[in-house]
N, C-alpha and C positions, 0 to 999 in steps of 0.2 A: 504493500499500498503507500509506505512512503517513496519508494521508487517511482510510482506513478505520479503521487505528488510532485517530486522533483522534477520529472519530464514534464509535467503539465505547466510548472513554473517557469522551467527553461521556455517552452514554447511561446509562453505570453511574454516572457522577455525579449526573446526573437521577434515577436509581432510589435511590440513595442518599438525597439529598435529599428525594424523596417519601415516602419509610420513615420519615423523621426527623419530617418533617412530621407524619405519624400518630402516632410517639410523641409529638410535642410536642403534638398536639391531646388526646390520651388524657390527658397530665399536665395540660393545662390544664383540661380537663373535672373533673379530680380536687381541682384546688387553686384554681381560679376560679370563685368562684358566678356572678359576674355573666355571665362568659362561657358558663357552663352554663345559665343563664336565658335567654342570647340565643341558644341553639341551639334552645330550643323554639319558636322563631317559626316554624321549619321544618316541614313535614307530612311529608315524605318524604324517605329516604335521599339521592336524587337533588338535592333541593332543599339538603340539608347540605352534601353535597359541592361545590356549586356555590357556596356560601356560603362555604365555606372557603378553595376557590380564589380567590375574590374578595378575601378577607383575608391571601391570600399564603401559606396553610397547604397547598395543594391535595394533596389524596392520592386514590388510587382504592380501592374496596371491596377488592380484592387487597391493596394495601398496607397497609391498616388491620387486616386479617385478618393478616398477616403481622407487625404491629406487635403485636397482641396476642399471638401466638403467642411473638414474641421475649420480651416483658415477663413472660410465664406462666413461662417457662423462667428469667427472671435471678431470680425470686422467691426469697427465702431464707427466708420464712414463709409458713403458711397464710392469715394476716392479709393479706398483701400479695399473695397470690395470688387471696385472694377479693375483695379490691378492683379488681383487674384483670378479674375475672369479673364483678363487679357491672357495671363501666363497659361493657364488651362487652354484656352483656343489654341494658343502656340504649341504646347504639347500635343494636342489632339492633332493636329497637322502632321503628325509622324506616322499617322495610322497607315 
């Protein structure tokens, strides 16, 4: 039973890390022009996700969607929400 709880705890921690990675990715796209330019080397979303995993900021498509939703909810102004939506639209262009 303890092993099962430890495995479950590790799974939750990995999920939190991946969601945080997705949030960090969004923030980096917003703030770091060089990072944004480097993302344009990827043609498809799958390539982008693999590239981010190689840079130790891996996340899944579902996790980044969750990250966008979390960030939209936390926005306190229309300007902040607009910025999140712009980055989300940019990310969706990689499909």
